[in-house]
C-alpha positions as CSV (number, residue, x, y, z in Angstrom):
1,X,23.1,-3.6,7.3
2,X,21.4,-2.4,4.1
3,X,18.3,-4.5,4.8
4,X,17.8,-2.6,8.1
5,X,18.0,0.7,6.1
6,X,15.4,-0.7,3.7
7,X,13.1,-1.7,6.5
8,X,13.5,1.7,8.1
9,X,12.7,3.6,4.9
10,X,9.7,1.4,4.3
11,X,8.4,1.9,7.8
12,X,8.8,5.6,7.5
13,X,6.9,5.6,4.2
14,X,4.1,3.5,5.6
15,X,3.8,5.8,8.6
16,X,3.6,8.9,6.4
17,X,1.0,7.2,4.3
18,X,-1.1,6.3,7.3
19,X,-0.8,9.8,8.6
20,X,-2.1,11.1,5.2
21,X,-5.0,8.6,5.4
22,X,-6.0,10.0,8.9
23,X,-5.3,13.7,8.3
24,X,-5.9,14.0,4.6
25,X,-7.7,17.2,3.7
26,X,-9.9,15.5,1.1
27,X,-11.2,12.1,0.1
28,X,-9.0,12.0,-3.0
29,X,-5.9,12.4,-0.8
30,X,-7.0,9.6,1.4
31,X,-7.6,7.2,-1.5
32,X,-4.2,8.1,-3.0
33,X,-2.6,7.5,0.4
34,X,-4.4,4.1,0.7
35,X,-3.1,3.1,-2.7
36,X,0.4,4.2,-1.6
37,X,0.1,2.0,1.5
38,X,-1.0,-0.9,-0.6
39,X,2.1,-0.5,-2.8
40,X,4.3,-0.3,0.3
41,X,2.6,-3.4,1.6
42,X,3.5,-5.2,-1.6
43,X,7.1,-4.0,-1.2
44,X,7.2,-5.4,2.3
45,X,6.0,-8.8,1.1
46,X,8.7,-8.7,-1.7
47,X,11.4,-7.9,0.9
48,X,10.2,-10.8,3.0
49,X,10.6,-13.1,-0.1
50,X,14.1,-11.9,-0.5
51,X,15.0,-12.4,3.1
52,X,13.5,-15.8,3.5
53,X,14.4,-17.1,0.0
54,X,10.9,-18.2,-0.5
55,X,9.1,-17.9,-3.9
56,X,5.7,-18.4,-2.2
57,X,5.9,-14.8,-1.0
58,X,6.1,-13.6,-4.6
59,X,2.7,-15.2,-5.4
60,X,1.3,-13.6,-2.3
61,X,2.7,-10.2,-3.3
62,X,1.2,-10.6,-6.8
63,X,-2.3,-11.4,-5.4
64,X,-2.0,-8.5,-2.9
65,X,-1.0,-6.1,-5.6
66,X,-4.0,-7.0,-7.8
67,X,-6.4,-6.8,-4.9
68,X,-5.0,-3.4,-3.9
69,X,-5.5,-2.1,-7.4
70,X,-9.0,-3.4,-7.5
71,X,-9.7,-1.8,-4.1
72,X,-8.6,1.6,-5.5
73,X,-10.7,1.3,-8.6
74,X,-13.8,0.3,-6.6
75,X,-13.4,3.2,-4.2
76,X,-12.8,5.6,-7.1
77,X,-16.0,4.4,-8.7
78,X,-18.0,4.8,-5.5
79,X,-16.6,8.3,-5.1
80,X,-17.5,9.1,-8.7
81,X,-21.1,8.0,-8.3
82,X,-21.7,9.3,-4.7
83,X,-21.4,12.7,-3.3
84,X,-21.8,11.6,0.3
85,X,-18.3,10.2,0.8
C-alpha cells in the first residue's frame, strides 16, 4: 500500500515539474524544473530497484544522476554565455 502512495507522490511531483518546464516564466525556472525532473527520474529508478530487488538499477540510477547533473551544468553555461536563450 505504501508503495502506491510513493508512486502517486512521485507522479504528482513529476507532473508539476513538467508543468513548470512548459509554463515557466523564465529560462532559469525551466532549467530548475528540468533539474528537478531529473532528480525525480533518479528516484523512480531507485524505487524500481527496491521493487524488483535488482542492484542493476542502482548503477543505472547513478549514471542517470551524473548525466542529469552534467546536463544542468551545460545548460547553465550556455545560458551564461548566450543572451538568446
